[in-house]
C-alpha positions as CSV (number, residue, x, y, z in Angstrom):
1,M,-16.9,11.2,35.6
2,G,-15.2,9.6,38.4
3,L,-15.8,9.8,42.0
4,F,-14.5,13.2,42.4
5,E,-14.3,15.7,39.6
6,L,-10.8,16.9,40.3
7,L,-7.8,15.2,41.5
8,L,-6.7,17.1,44.4
9,I,-3.9,14.9,45.2
10,G,-1.9,12.4,43.7
11,S,1.6,11.9,42.6
12,N,1.9,8.9,40.4
13,A,5.5,7.8,40.0
14,A,7.3,10.0,42.6
15,L,5.4,11.8,45.2
16,T,1.9,12.8,46.0
17,R,1.0,15.4,48.5
18,V,-1.7,16.4,50.8
19,L,-3.0,19.6,52.0
20,R,-4.0,20.7,55.4
21,L,-5.8,23.7,56.5
22,T,-7.6,25.2,59.4
23,S,-9.4,28.4,59.4
24,D,-11.8,30.2,61.7
25,S,-14.6,32.3,60.3
26,D,-16.5,35.1,61.9
27,W,-20.1,35.5,60.8
28,G,-22.0,38.7,60.8
29,V,-25.7,39.4,60.4
30,L,-27.4,42.6,59.3
31,I,-30.2,43.4,61.7
32,F,-33.1,45.5,60.6
33,K,-35.7,45.0,63.3
34,P,-35.4,43.6,66.9
35,V,-37.7,40.7,66.1
36,W,-35.6,39.7,63.0
37,K,-32.5,40.2,65.0
38,Q,-33.6,37.4,67.3
39,L,-34.7,35.2,64.4
40,L,-31.6,35.6,62.4
41,A,-29.3,35.1,65.3
42,R,-31.2,31.9,66.3
43,C,-31.1,30.5,62.8
44,L,-27.4,31.3,62.5
45,V,-26.6,29.5,65.7
46,L,-28.7,26.5,64.6
47,G,-26.9,26.4,61.3
48,L,-23.5,26.5,62.9
49,I,-24.4,23.8,65.4
50,W,-25.6,21.7,62.5
51,L,-22.3,22.2,60.8
52,M,-20.2,21.1,63.8
53,S,-20.6,17.5,62.6
54,P,-20.7,17.6,58.8
55,S,-17.7,17.4,56.7
56,I,-16.9,16.8,53.1
57,A,-16.9,13.5,51.4
58,G,-16.2,12.8,47.9
59,A,-18.2,12.3,44.8
60,Q,-17.7,12.7,41.1
61,A,-14.0,13.2,40.8
62,L,-13.6,15.8,43.5
63,R,-16.8,17.5,42.5
64,F,-19.8,16.7,44.8
65,Q,-23.0,17.7,43.0
66,P,-25.8,16.9,45.5
67,Q,-26.1,20.1,47.7
68,G,-29.8,19.8,48.6
69,A,-32.3,17.0,48.7
70,N,-34.9,18.8,46.5
71,A,-32.4,19.0,43.7
72,A,-30.7,15.6,44.4
73,G,-34.1,13.9,43.9
74,Q,-34.3,15.4,40.4
75,G,-30.8,14.3,39.4
76,N,-29.4,17.7,40.4
77,A,-31.5,19.4,37.6
78,F,-32.6,22.4,39.5
79,A,-30.9,25.6,38.1
80,A,-34.0,26.6,36.2
81,Q,-36.4,25.9,39.1
82,A,-34.2,27.2,42.0
83,D,-37.2,28.2,44.2
84,D,-35.8,27.5,47.6
85,A,-32.8,28.6,49.7
86,S,-30.6,26.0,47.9
87,A,-30.7,28.4,44.9
88,I,-27.6,29.9,46.7
89,H,-25.7,26.9,45.2
90,Y,-27.7,26.0,42.1
91,N,-28.7,29.4,40.7
92,P,-28.4,32.4,43.0
93,A,-30.7,34.5,40.8
94,G,-33.5,32.2,41.8
95,L,-33.4,33.6,45.4
96,T,-35.8,36.3,44.3
97,Q,-38.5,33.6,44.2
98,V,-37.9,32.8,47.9
99,E,-40.2,34.9,50.0
100,G,-39.5,36.1,53.6
101,F,-36.7,34.4,55.5
102,Q,-35.8,30.7,54.8
103,A,-33.3,28.4,56.6
104,M,-32.3,25.0,55.2
105,F,-30.1,22.4,56.8
106,G,-29.2,19.0,55.4
107,T,-26.7,16.2,55.1
108,A,-25.8,13.2,52.9
109,L,-24.9,9.7,53.8
110,L,-22.6,8.2,51.2
111,G,-20.9,4.8,50.8
112,G,-19.6,2.5,48.1
113,S,-16.6,0.6,46.9
114,I,-13.8,0.7,44.4
115,K,-12.4,-2.4,42.8
116,H,-9.1,-2.7,40.8
117,R,-7.7,-5.6,38.9
118,S,-4.0,-5.1,38.0
119,S,-2.5,-6.1,34.6
120,S,-1.2,-9.2,36.4
121,G,-4.6,-10.2,37.7
122,V,-4.2,-9.0,41.3
123,D,-7.5,-7.7,42.8
124,T,-7.7,-4.8,45.2
125,R,-10.7,-3.3,46.9
126,G,-10.9,0.3,48.3
127,D,-13.6,2.4,49.8
128,F,-14.5,6.0,50.7
129,G,-13.1,6.1,54.2
130,G,-15.4,3.4,55.6
131,S,-18.8,1.9,55.0
132,A,-20.1,5.5,55.1
133,V,-18.2,8.7,54.7
134,F,-17.8,10.4,58.1
135,P,-18.3,13.2,58.9
136,P,-20.9,13.3,56.1
137,P,-21.0,16.1,53.5
138,S,-23.6,18.7,54.5
139,H,-25.2,21.9,53.4
140,T,-26.7,25.0,55.2
141,Y,-28.5,27.9,53.5
142,L,-30.0,31.1,54.9
143,S,-31.8,33.5,52.7
144,A,-33.8,36.8,53.4
145,N,-35.8,39.1,51.3
146,L,-34.9,42.6,52.4
147,G,-38.5,43.8,51.9
148,A,-39.6,41.1,54.4
149,L,-37.0,42.4,56.8
150,G,-38.7,45.8,56.8
151,L,-36.8,47.6,54.0
152,A,-39.7,48.1,51.6
153,S,-37.6,50.1,49.1
154,L,-35.3,47.0,48.8
155,S,-38.0,44.4,48.3
156,R,-36.4,43.4,44.9
157,V,-33.3,42.3,46.8
158,T,-32.7,39.0,48.5
159,V,-29.5,38.1,50.3
160,G,-28.2,34.7,51.2
161,L,-25.4,32.8,52.9
162,G,-24.5,29.2,52.2
163,L,-22.0,26.7,53.6
164,T,-21.5,23.7,51.3
165,S,-19.0,21.1,50.3
166,P,-19.0,21.1,46.4
167,F,-15.5,19.6,46.1
168,G,-14.3,16.8,48.3
169,L,-12.4,13.6,48.6
170,S,-12.1,10.5,50.8
171,T,-10.5,7.3,49.6
172,R,-8.5,4.5,51.1
173,Y,-6.8,1.3,49.9
174,P,-4.8,-1.5,51.6
175,V,-1.3,-0.3,52.5
176,D,0.1,-3.4,50.8
177,G,-1.9,-2.9,47.6
178,P,-0.3,-3.0,44.1
179,F,-0.4,0.8,43.6
180,N,0.6,1.8,47.2
181,T,3.4,4.0,45.7
182,A,0.7,6.1,44.2
183,A,-1.8,6.3,47.1
184,T,-3.0,4.4,50.1
185,S,-5.5,7.1,51.4
186,A,-6.6,10.6,50.6
187,T,-8.9,13.2,52.1
188,L,-10.0,16.7,51.1
189,P,-12.6,18.3,53.5
190,L,-13.0,21.5,51.6
191,L,-15.7,24.0,52.5
192,D,-17.3,26.7,50.3
193,I,-18.6,29.8,52.1
194,K,-21.1,31.5,49.8
195,P,-22.3,35.1,50.5
196,T,-24.9,35.8,47.8
197,I,-27.2,38.6,46.6
198,A,-30.0,38.4,44.0
199,Y,-31.9,41.3,42.4
200,K,-35.3,41.2,40.5
201,V,-34.7,43.4,37.5
202,T,-38.2,42.9,36.2
203,E,-41.0,40.5,37.1
204,D,-39.6,38.0,34.6
205,L,-35.8,38.6,34.9
206,S,-33.6,38.2,38.0
207,I,-29.8,38.2,38.3
208,G,-27.6,36.9,41.1
209,L,-24.0,37.5,42.2
210,G,-22.0,35.7,44.8
211,A,-18.5,34.7,46.1
212,D,-17.1,31.2,46.6
213,I,-14.6,31.2,49.5
214,Y,-13.0,27.8,49.5
215,T,-11.2,26.9,52.7
216,F,-10.9,24.3,55.5
217,A,-12.0,24.3,59.1
218,G,-11.0,22.4,62.2
219,F,-14.5,21.4,63.0
220,V,-15.0,19.6,59.7
221,G,-13.3,16.3,59.6
222,E,-9.6,16.5,60.3
223,G,-9.6,20.2,59.2
224,Q,-7.1,19.3,56.5
225,A,-6.6,17.5,53.3
226,E,-4.2,14.6,53.3
227,Q,-2.7,11.9,51.1
228,Q,-0.6,9.0,52.2
229,Q,1.4,6.5,50.1
230,V,4.4,4.2,50.3
231,G,7.8,5.4,49.2
232,S,9.0,4.0,45.9
233,G,12.7,4.6,46.3
234,L,12.6,7.6,44.0
235,A,13.3,11.3,44.8
236,G,15.5,10.3,47.8
237,I,12.7,8.6,49.7
238,P,13.4,5.1,51.0
239,A,11.4,2.3,49.4
240,G,8.7,1.2,51.8
241,A,8.7,4.4,53.9
242,S,5.5,5.9,54.9
243,V,5.0,9.2,53.0
244,E,2.5,11.9,53.8
245,L,1.9,15.3,52.4
246,S,-0.3,18.0,54.1
247,G,-1.0,21.7,53.6
248,K,-3.5,24.5,54.1
249,G,-4.8,27.4,52.1
250,T,-7.8,29.4,51.0
251,G,-9.0,30.4,47.5
252,V,-11.7,32.7,46.3
253,G,-13.9,32.5,43.2
254,M,-17.1,34.2,42.1
255,N,-20.4,33.2,40.5
256,A,-22.9,35.1,38.4
257,S,-26.3,34.0,37.3
258,L,-29.7,34.9,35.8
259,L,-33.2,33.5,35.8
260,Y,-35.7,34.4,33.0
261,I,-39.3,33.4,33.1
262,P,-40.9,33.9,29.6
263,I,-44.2,32.2,30.3
264,R,-46.4,32.4,33.3
265,S,-49.8,31.0,34.3
266,S,-52.8,33.2,34.9
267,D,-52.0,33.3,38.6
268,G,-48.4,34.4,37.9
269,K,-46.5,31.1,38.4
270,P,-43.8,30.1,36.0
271,L,-44.7,27.7,33.1
272,A,-41.3,28.0,31.6
273,S,-38.0,29.3,33.0
274,I,-34.4,29.5,31.8
275,G,-31.4,29.6,34.1
276,M,-27.8,30.4,33.4
277,V,-24.9,30.2,35.9
278,Y,-21.2,31.0,35.6
279,R,-18.8,29.8,38.3
280,S,-15.3,31.1,38.0
281,Q,-12.0,29.3,38.5
282,A,-10.6,29.4,42.0
283,V,-7.0,28.8,42.8
284,L,-6.0,27.6,46.3
285,P,-2.4,28.2,47.2
286,L,-1.6,25.4,49.5
287,H,1.3,25.3,52.0
288,G,2.3,22.4,54.2
289,G,4.9,19.7,54.7
290,L,6.3,16.4,53.6
291,L,6.5,13.7,56.2
292,I,8.6,10.6,56.0
293,N,7.8,7.9,58.6
294,G,6.0,10.5,60.6
295,A,8.9,13.1,60.7
296,K,8.7,16.3,58.7
297,V,11.6,16.6,56.3
298,A,10.6,19.6,54.2
299,D,8.0,22.3,53.7
300,A,5.9,21.8,50.6
301,S,3.6,24.0,48.5
302,T,1.4,23.7,45.5
303,S,-1.6,25.4,43.8
304,L,-4.9,23.6,43.3
305,A,-7.0,25.0,40.5
306,L,-10.8,24.4,40.8
307,P,-12.4,24.6,37.4
308,P,-14.7,27.2,35.9
309,I,-18.2,25.8,35.3
310,Y,-20.9,27.0,32.9
311,T,-24.4,25.9,33.4
312,G,-27.5,26.3,31.1
313,A,-30.9,25.0,32.2
314,V,-34.5,25.1,31.0
315,A,-37.6,24.0,32.9
316,L,-41.2,23.5,31.7
317,W,-44.4,22.9,33.7
318,P,-46.9,21.0,31.4
319,V,-49.3,21.0,34.4
320,R,-49.5,23.9,36.9
321,T,-52.9,24.4,38.6
322,Q,-54.1,25.2,42.1
323,E,-54.1,21.4,42.8
324,R,-51.2,19.9,41.0
325,E,-47.9,20.8,39.4
326,W,-45.6,18.8,37.0
327,K,-42.2,20.0,36.1
328,L,-39.6,18.8,33.6
329,E,-36.0,20.2,33.5
330,L,-32.8,19.8,31.6
331,D,-29.5,21.1,32.9
332,V,-26.1,21.0,31.1
333,D,-22.8,21.8,32.9
334,F,-19.6,22.4,31.0
335,V,-16.8,21.7,33.5
336,V,-13.5,23.2,32.3
337,W,-11.1,20.7,33.8
338,K,-8.5,21.7,31.2
339,S,-7.6,24.5,33.6
340,H,-6.2,21.7,35.9
341,K,-3.0,21.4,34.0
342,D,-0.6,20.4,36.7
343,L,-0.2,20.0,40.5
344,N,3.6,20.5,40.8
345,I,4.9,20.3,44.4
346,Y,7.7,22.6,45.5
347,L,9.8,21.6,48.4
348,S,11.8,23.9,50.6
349,N,15.0,22.2,49.7
350,G,14.7,23.4,46.2
351,T,13.3,20.2,44.7
352,T,10.3,20.4,42.4
353,L,8.1,17.3,42.0
354,P,6.4,17.6,38.6
355,Q,2.8,16.3,38.5
356,S,1.3,16.8,35.1
357,R,-2.6,16.5,35.0
358,Q,-3.7,17.7,31.6
359,W,-7.4,17.0,32.2
360,K,-10.0,17.9,29.6
361,T,-13.3,19.8,29.6
362,V,-16.3,17.6,30.0
363,Q,-20.1,18.1,30.1
364,V,-22.5,16.9,32.7
365,V,-26.1,16.4,31.6
366,A,-29.0,16.2,34.1
367,V,-32.6,15.5,33.5
368,G,-35.2,15.8,36.3
369,T,-38.9,15.9,37.0
370,E,-41.1,16.7,39.9
371,Y,-44.8,16.0,40.4
372,K,-46.5,17.9,43.2
373,W,-49.9,17.6,45.0
374,L,-50.9,20.9,46.6
375,N,-53.1,20.6,49.7
376,P,-54.5,17.2,48.7
377,S,-57.7,15.9,50.3
378,W,-55.8,12.9,51.6
379,L,-53.3,15.2,53.4
380,P,-54.7,18.6,54.0
381,H,-52.5,21.6,54.8
382,W,-49.5,19.8,53.1
383,D,-47.8,19.9,49.8
384,V,-46.4,16.6,48.6
385,A,-43.8,16.1,45.8
386,A,-42.5,13.0,44.0
387,R,-39.2,13.4,42.1
388,A,-36.9,11.5,39.8
389,G,-33.8,12.2,37.7
390,Y,-30.9,11.0,35.7
391,T,-27.3,12.4,35.4
392,R,-24.6,11.6,32.9
393,T,-21.1,12.6,33.8
394,E,-18.0,12.1,31.6
395,N,-14.5,11.3,32.7
396,P,-12.0,14.2,32.3
397,V,-8.8,12.3,33.3
398,P,-6.5,10.8,30.7
399,D,-5.0,7.4,31.5
400,L,-1.5,8.9,31.5
401,T,-2.1,10.9,34.7
402,F,-4.9,8.9,36.3
403,N,-4.4,8.4,40.1
404,P,-6.5,6.0,42.2
405,A,-6.6,8.7,45.0
406,T,-9.3,10.3,42.9
407,I,-11.4,7.7,41.1
408,S,-12.5,9.3,37.8
409,L,-14.8,7.2,35.7
410,S,-17.7,8.1,33.4
411,S,-20.9,7.6,35.4
412,N,-24.7,7.3,35.1
413,T,-26.7,8.4,38.2
414,L,-30.3,7.5,38.9
415,S,-32.2,9.6,41.5
416,L,-35.5,9.3,43.4
417,G,-36.8,11.8,45.9
418,A,-39.8,13.1,47.8
419,G,-40.7,16.4,49.5
420,F,-43.2,17.3,52.2
421,L,-44.2,20.9,53.1
422,C,-46.3,21.4,56.2
423,K,-48.3,24.7,56.1
424,Q,-50.7,26.7,58.3
425,G,-53.1,24.3,60.0
426,G,-50.9,21.2,59.6
427,Q,-48.7,19.5,62.1
428,F,-45.2,18.4,61.3
429,L,-44.6,14.8,62.5
430,G,-48.1,15.0,63.9
431,V,-46.8,17.1,66.8
432,V,-45.2,20.4,65.8
433,P,-47.8,23.0,64.6
434,C,-46.9,24.6,61.2
435,G,-47.6,28.3,61.1
436,G,-48.6,30.6,63.9
437,D,-49.0,34.2,64.9
438,S,-45.5,34.7,66.2
439,A,-42.9,36.1,63.8
440,L,-40.4,33.8,65.4
441,W,-42.4,30.7,64.5
442,P,-42.1,29.3,60.9
443,K,-45.0,29.7,58.6
444,A,-44.2,26.3,57.0
445,I,-41.8,23.4,57.7
446,G,-40.4,21.2,54.9
447,F,-38.6,17.9,54.7
448,D,-37.0,16.6,51.5
449,V,-35.4,13.3,51.0
450,A,-33.5,11.7,48.0
451,Y,-31.6,8.6,47.1
452,Q,-29.0,8.4,44.3
453,E,-27.2,5.4,42.9
454,W,-24.0,6.2,40.9
455,F,-23.1,3.5,38.3
456,Y,-19.5,4.0,37.1
457,E,-18.5,2.5,33.9
458,P,-15.6,0.1,34.1
459,H,-12.4,1.5,32.7
460,T,-9.0,0.0,31.9
461,V,-6.1,2.3,32.5
462,V,-3.0,1.8,30.3
463,G,0.2,3.7,29.8
464,N,0.1,5.4,33.2
465,V,3.3,7.3,34.3
466,N,3.2,4.9,37.3
467,P,2.9,1.4,35.8
468,T,1.5,0.0,39.1
469,V,-1.7,2.1,38.5
470,N,-2.5,0.3,35.2
471,G,-5.4,-2.0,35.3
472,T,-9.2,-2.1,35.3
473,Y,-11.3,-0.1,37.7
474,H,-14.9,-0.5,38.9
475,A,-16.8,1.7,41.3
476,L,-20.2,2.0,42.8
477,V,-21.7,4.7,45.1
478,H,-25.0,4.9,46.9
479,L,-26.1,8.1,48.5
480,G,-29.1,9.2,50.7
481,T,-29.6,12.8,51.5
482,F,-32.2,14.9,53.4
483,S,-32.9,18.6,54.0
484,F,-35.1,20.4,56.5
485,K,-36.3,23.9,55.7
486,F,-38.1,26.5,57.7
487,L,-40.0,29.3,56.0
488,F,-40.6,32.5,58.0
């Protein structure tokens, strides 16, 4: 699938719009003990400071899959493992495996290029907002087992809060390019706020439930989604005029998940696990304006449908001893893009700008592996992991409604990663002690890093509603991501 798994914007022949939104969110924390009150407050402050710089970028057609370096290093095949705080995104039921309190913060550096050759042989090059997307898409997760917070009767319950960017967009092209009447630039800095709860039904079965609150914020990029293009002379817009659409809105979805562990080792560790996740559709009612040559000429509104996603995953550990672990995992996503039927724009002057989409449901297949050394003699008091993965993503967008604002091409992604966890007795970076007697000091400090190369298959668009869009498209993306985690 293409660079973003959903076309948030794009009007091909007539108009395209953009959305803009700012929202402020208040955050609350449940406090159970004075010491945990300080700990939770400090971690929340740290997380919010971290998020003052990150924003959203773009990835596989609006959908941005890497939401944690551990999973990214395994080709995003993590829903059946889900054993750190990023389970809030990949499989909330897995939070029951996360002991105590865990905080995770990370970001991704993403760059690449888009090439287009028109039917007449004219070459055009675009990118994702620059040599690297800025601000970069980032992730923050906080999880807490209620038993560890002093509520022994609720030890089977783990709660979490995530702030991620699972859908996003940032593309730009020359203003004098051949398809400038379709798009010259587009951005979608969409955030997902994820309050989550997980419950351990039995020792082998856990369930999770959460909300997905999609919105925008002023401290993330421009705090709005935008698309710009050049007027084509249609719909009363002068040819050559600068056209911009913007708007704002918030939508809510939900997710439900389970994690089942049918086989364990003699010391209770999973040898096989099955994960299932359902993410509902979310519809964002977006309201903004149409600007011509910088002047607002009409209010505009539309509704953006983010697709339901069904995920099934299975993980096996052929090796799991006190010294080493080796995991293999297969994840399959069914992304129901057929729910994205249109993106019609309604202007305050009574005009409707029809924008048919008619996308199709596609599957995303991810295969990943992790090999881990536990407290090796060559690095005592540390766990070290090596990771690799592959992801296959299909293109959901028909040629008829393709828009270069959202490059959607089938892709093959190769991933490599590594993880380091410093435990009691070790020193992080050779300076910071890992573990201690204070409840406010982390028992372990982890650092995960991953690199992905996204190879998009060339595709020739024919029969588009905007003939200037026709032609052959090539794209390449490289991404590096890292996550820090603190275990209390």
